[in-house]
C-alpha positions in Angstrom: 0.0 0.0 0.0 2.8 2.4 0.8 4.6 1.6 -2.4 1.3 2.2 -4.4 0.9 5.5 -2.7 4.5 6.6 -3.6 3.9 5.5 -7.2 0.6 7.4 -7.4 2.1 10.6 -6.0 4.2 10.6 -9.2 1.6 9.2 -11.6 -1.7 11.1 -11.3 -3.3 8.9 -8.7 -4.1 5.9 -10.8 -4.0 2.3 -9.7 -4.2 -1.0 -11.5 -7.5 -1.6 -9.6 -9.8 0.7 -7.7 -9.4 4.5 -7.3 -8.4 7.2 -4.9 -10.9 9.6 -3.3 -10.4 13.0 -1.7 -9.0 16.4 -2.7 -5.5 17.5 -3.7 -4.3 17.6 -0.1 -5.7 14.3 1.2 -6.1 11.0 -0.8 -7.7 7.8 0.4 -7.8 4.3 -1.1 -9.9 1.7 0.8 -9.8 -2.0 -0.3 -12.0 -4.7 1.2 -12.3 -8.4 1.5 -15.1 -8.3 -1.2 -12.6 -6.8 -3.6 -9.2 -8.1 -2.5 -6.0 -7.4 -4.3 -4.7 -10.9 -3.7 -6.3 -14.3 -3.1 -4.2 -17.5 -2.9 -5.1 -21.0 -3.9 -6.4 -21.8 -0.4 -8.8 -18.8 -0.4 -6.9 -16.5 1.9 -7.5 -12.9 0.9 -5.4 -9.7 1.3 -6.0 -6.0 0.7 -4.8 -2.7 2.0 -6.2 0.7 3.1 -4.1 3.8 2.5 -4.4 7.5 3.4 -2.1 10.2 2.2 -2.1 13.6 3.9 -0.2 16.7 2.7 -0.2 15.1 -0.7 0.2 18.5 -2.4 3.3 19.4 -0.4 7.0 18.3 -0.6 6.5 16.3 2.5 3.5 13.9 2.1 2.7 11.4 4.9 1.4 7.9 4.1 -0.5 5.7 6.5 -1.1 2.2 5.1 -2.8 -0.8 6.7 -2.4 -4.2 5.2 -5.1 -6.8 6.0 -5.0 -10.5 5.6 -8.4 -12.4 5.9 -7.6 -16.1 6.3 -10.0 -18.9 5.5 -10.4 -19.5 9.2 -9.8 -17.3 12.2 -9.8 -13.5 12.7 -8.3 -11.0 10.2 -4.7 -10.0 10.7 -3.6 -6.4 10.1 -0.5 -4.3 10.4 0.0 -0.5 9.9 3.0 1.5 8.7 3.5 5.3 8.6 5.9 6.8 6.1 6.9 10.5 5.9 8.3 11.4 2.4 10.6 14.2 1.3 12.2 15.2 -2.0 15.9 14.3 -2.1 16.9 16.9 -4.7 19.3 16.5 -7.6 22.4 16.7 -5.5 21.5 14.4 -2.6 24.5 12.2 -3.2 28.1 13.0 -4.0 28.7 11.2 -7.3 26.0 9.4 -9.3 26.0 7.6 -12.7 22.9 6.2 -14.5 24.8 3.4 -16.3 28.6 3.0 -15.8 30.7 4.6 -13.2 34.5 4.0 -13.4 36.9 5.4 -10.8 40.5 5.1 -11.7 42.7 6.4 -8.9 42.4 9.2 -6.4 40.3 9.6 -3.3 36.6 10.3 -2.9 35.5 11.9 0.3 33.5 14.9 1.6 34.1 18.2 3.4 32.3 21.2 4.8 32.9 24.3 2.7 32.5 26.5 5.8 35.8 25.0 7.1 37.8 25.8 4.0 38.9 24.0 0.9 38.7 20.2 0.4 42.4 19.8 0.9 42.9 21.6 4.3 39.5 21.0 5.9 38.9 17.8 7.9 38.1 14.7 5.9 34.4 13.7 6.0 32.9 10.3 5.4 29.5 11.3 4.2 29.9 11.0 0.4 27.7 8.4 -1.4 29.0 7.1 -4.7 26.1 5.5 -6.6 25.0 3.9 -9.8 21.5 2.5 -10.6 23.1 -0.2 -12.8 22.2 -3.8 -11.9 25.1 -5.6 -13.5 28.4 -6.6 -11.8 31.2 -4.3 -12.8 29.1 -1.2 -13.6 30.7 0.4 -10.6 34.4 -0.2 -11.1 36.9 0.9 -8.5 40.3 1.4 -9.9 43.4 0.0 -8.1 44.1 3.3 -6.4 40.6 4.6 -6.0 39.5 4.9 -2.3 36.1 5.9 -1.1 35.8 7.4 2.3 32.1 7.1 2.6 29.4 4.9 1.1 28.6 3.0 -2.1 25.1 2.3 -3.4 24.3 0.2 -6.5 21.2 -1.1 -8.1 19.3 -4.2 -6.9 20.6 -7.5 -8.3 24.3 -6.5 -8.3 25.2 -8.0 -4.9 26.6 -11.4 -6.0 30.4 -11.2 -6.3 30.5 -7.4 -6.2 32.8 -7.1 -3.3 35.4 -9.3 -5.0 35.6 -6.8 -7.9 36.6 -3.9 -5.7 40.3 -3.0 -6.0 40.3 0.1 -3.7 39.0 0.8 -0.3 35.5 1.6 1.1 35.9 2.8 4.7 34.4 4.9 7.4 36.0 6.9 10.2 36.2 3.9 12.6 36.6 1.1 10.1 39.2 -1.4 11.3 40.3 -5.0 10.6 38.3 -7.7 12.3 35.1 -5.7 12.6 31.8 -7.4 11.5 31.4 -6.8 7.8 35.0 -5.6 7.2 36.8 -7.5 4.5 40.5 -7.4 3.9 41.7 -7.2 0.3 45.5 -7.3 0.7 46.2 -4.0 2.5 42.9 -2.5 1.6 39.8 -2.6 3.8 36.2 -2.9 2.5 33.5 -2.1 4.9 30.5 -3.9 3.5 28.2 -2.2 6.0 28.8 0.9 3.8 27.5 -0.8 0.6 23.8 -0.7 -0.3 22.2 -2.8 -3.1 18.9 -1.1 -3.4 19.8 2.2 -5.0 17.2 3.9 -7.2 16.7 7.5 -8.3 14.8 9.4 -10.9 16.8 11.5 -13.4 14.4 14.1 -14.8 15.4 16.2 -17.8 16.6 19.7 -17.2 14.3 22.5 -18.2 15.7 26.0 -18.3 13.6 28.0 -15.8 11.9 31.2 -17.0 13.7 34.4 -16.2 12.9 35.9 -12.7 11.4 39.3 -12.2 14.8 40.8 -11.5 16.5 39.1 -14.4 18.1 41.1 -17.2 18.5 39.4 -20.6 21.7 39.8 -22.6 22.5 38.4 -26.0 26.3 38.9 -26.1 29.2 38.8 -23.6 31.1 42.0 -22.9 34.5 42.4 -24.5 37.7 41.5 -22.6 39.6 44.3 -21.0 43.3 45.0 -21.4 44.1 42.3 -18.8 42.1 39.7 -20.8 39.3 39.8 -18.2 35.6 39.4 -19.2 33.7 40.6 -16.1 30.0 39.7 -15.9 27.3 40.1 -13.3 25.9 42.7 -10.9 28.5 43.0 -8.1 25.7 44.2 -5.7 23.7 41.0 -6.3 20.5 42.9 -7.0 19.8 41.8 -10.6 20.6 38.5 -12.3 22.0 38.7 -15.8 21.0 35.9 -18.2 23.1 35.4 -21.3 21.1 33.8 -24.1 23.8 32.6 -26.5 24.2 30.1 -29.4 27.6 29.0 -27.8 30.3 30.2 -25.5 34.0 29.8 -26.2 36.3 31.7 -23.9 39.6 32.5 -25.8 42.9 31.1 -24.7 44.5 33.3 -22.0 41.2 35.0 -21.1 39.4 34.8 -17.7 35.7 34.9 -17.5 35.1 36.5 -14.1 31.7 36.3 -12.5 31.1 39.0 -9.9 27.3 38.8 -9.5 24.4 36.4 -10.2 24.7 35.2 -13.8 23.0 32.5 -15.9 24.2 31.2 -19.2 21.4 29.7 -21.5 23.5 28.2 -24.3 22.0 26.4 -27.2 25.0 24.3 -28.1 28.6 24.3 -26.6 30.1 25.9 -23.6 33.9 25.9 -23.6 36.5 27.2 -21.2 39.7 25.5 -22.2 43.5 25.9 -22.8 44.8 28.8 -20.6 41.3 30.3 -20.3 39.7 30.3 -16.9 36.2 30.6 -15.3 36.4 32.3 -11.9 33.3 32.9 -9.7 34.1 35.6 -7.2 32.6 34.4 -3.9 34.8 36.3 -1.6 36.0 40.0 -1.7 38.3 40.4 -4.6 40.3 43.4 -5.9 40.8 43.6 -9.7 43.3 46.0 -11.0 43.0 47.3 -14.6 45.6 49.2 -16.5 45.0 51.1 -19.7 48.0 53.1 -20.8 49.2 55.1 -17.9 45.9 54.9 -16.0 45.5 52.2 -13.3 42.1 51.5 -11.8 41.3 49.2 -8.9 37.8 47.8 -8.2 36.7 45.9 -5.1 34.1 43.3 -5.8 32.2 42.3 -2.6 31.8 38.6 -3.5 28.2 38.2 -4.8 29.2 36.0 -7.7 27.2 32.9 -8.7 26.8 31.2 -12.1 24.4 28.7 -13.6 25.3 27.1 -16.9 22.5 25.5 -19.0 23.9 23.9 -22.2 22.5 21.5 -24.8 25.8 20.7 -26.4 29.2 19.6 -25.2 30.6 21.4 -22.1 34.3 21.6 -21.4 35.7 23.4 -18.4 39.4 22.6 -18.4 42.8 24.4 -18.4 42.8 26.7 -15.4 39.1 26.5 -14.8 38.4 27.2 -11.1 36.2 28.8 -8.5 37.8 30.7 -5.7 37.3 30.6 -2.0 35.3 29.8 0.0 34.8 26.7 -2.1 31.0 26.5 -2.4 29.8 24.1 -5.1 26.5 25.8 -5.3 28.2 29.0 -6.5 28.9 27.3 -9.9 26.1 25.0 -11.2 26.4 23.2 -14.5 23.3 21.6 -16.2 23.3 19.5 -19.3 19.9 20.1 -21.0 20.0 17.2 -23.6 16.7 15.4 -23.1 16.2 11.7 -22.8 14.1 11.7 -25.9 16.9 13.4 -27.9 19.4 10.9 -26.4 17.3 8.0 -27.4 17.1 9.5 -30.9 20.9 9.3 -31.2 22.0 12.7 -30.0 24.9 12.9 -27.6 26.4 15.3 -25.1 29.7 15.1 -23.3 31.0 17.0 -20.3 34.7 17.3 -19.6 35.9 18.8 -16.3 39.6 18.8 -15.8 42.9 20.6 -16.3 45.5 21.9 -13.9 43.2 24.0 -11.8 41.1 23.2 -8.8 37.4 23.2 -9.7 34.4 23.3 -7.4 31.0 22.9 -8.9 27.6 21.2 -8.8 27.0 19.3 -12.0 23.8 17.6 -13.2 23.6 16.2 -16.7 21.3 13.1 -16.8 21.8 12.3 -20.5 25.5 13.1 -21.0 28.7 11.2 -20.9 31.0 12.8 -18.3 34.8 12.7 -17.7 36.4 14.3 -14.6 40.2 14.0 -14.9 41.6 17.3 -13.7 43.4 18.5 -10.6 46.9 17.6 -11.8 49.2 16.2 -9.1 47.9 18.4 -6.2 44.5 19.7 -7.2 41.0 18.5 -6.7 37.5 18.4 -8.1 34.7 19.0 -5.6 31.0 19.4 -5.7 
C-alpha cells in the first residue's frame, strides 16, 4: 500500500485496480475483502487501506494498513506510517545512471564552511552511486579509495565485493570488525555498501527568467588584462546570457562577480589557458589602460548557472575561488532523454590543472572528470 501511494504521487493517482478519493491535499484508497488485491489457492485474501495527507506538499505522509483475511480465524492487520521528502538533484556526491568508473584518487566529503577540500577535515558522508544492476558497472580502480558509502542497483550484490580493488571505509573502520573484508592491505566495509539504489533522473528545463533578471545576447569584450567581467556585483539583478555558444579564448578569464545565468543552445567551452572564476569572496581587480590604473573591489556576490544543450568543457585553469562552495557554480546538461534515445549525444569534460568546485547535473550526458593535476581537486 505504501509503495502504491508513492507511485501514485508521481503518476496522477491511478492504480491497477480501484481508485483514490479526496481532494488535492488528502487522498484515500480503501480496499475490502469483497474486492481483494490478492487471493491465494487456499482462499486466503489480502487487501490494504491507504491514506495520504499533505499530498500536495513536498512532505507527504502515508499511513497504510495491510489486512489478511484467512479462510479461518480472525483477520490480521498491520500498519505503517511513512513520511516522504524530496531528495533533490544533489542528494549524493557522485552518481551515474549506467557505468561509473573510478581510476585512482580519493573520494570523500568536506564542509565548505571550514575551507577548501584539501585543508578541511576529511568527511565520510559521500555516497558514490549507480543504478546499474550488472556486476562491474561500478568499477573501483586499483588506487581509488572511497571514504564514505557506495550504493548500487538491486541485483548487483553477488560477487560485487570481490571486484573492488580500492577501499571503502568509514572513520572507525578497522580489521576484524563485522562486515569488514581485507583485500590485501585494503579494507572494504560492507556495512557501507547498499544494493537497493534507485533514483529518478528528470530532464533539465531552463527555468523562466525571474522578475529581477536582465536578458543579454552577447558577452562583454575582454579588457586590457584579458578579463571578461560579468554580473551585478551588488547582487541585485541576475544577468541571463542567451547565446548560441560560449568559447572563452585562450588566455582569457571569465570572471563572474554577480548572479549570472548562461542559457547556451550548443557548446560551452573554457579550455586551454582560459579560466572561469566565480568571485565568492571579496576580490580586488586592477585594470591598467595606458598610464591609467584602476582598482575595483568586488564584494563577493558571484554565482553562475550554466545551461547547455551541447558539449561542455571546463578545463585548463578553470576554477572557482574561496570559500569553495559548489552551489556558486552549477552546470546543467539540457539534452533530453528523448533526444538521447534518438541518437543525439552530449559530453561534459571537467579537468585541467586548476582546482574546480561545482555542482553538475547532466542526466543524459557522458562525463569525464580528470583534472586536478598532481595536487588539485574536483569538488561538488
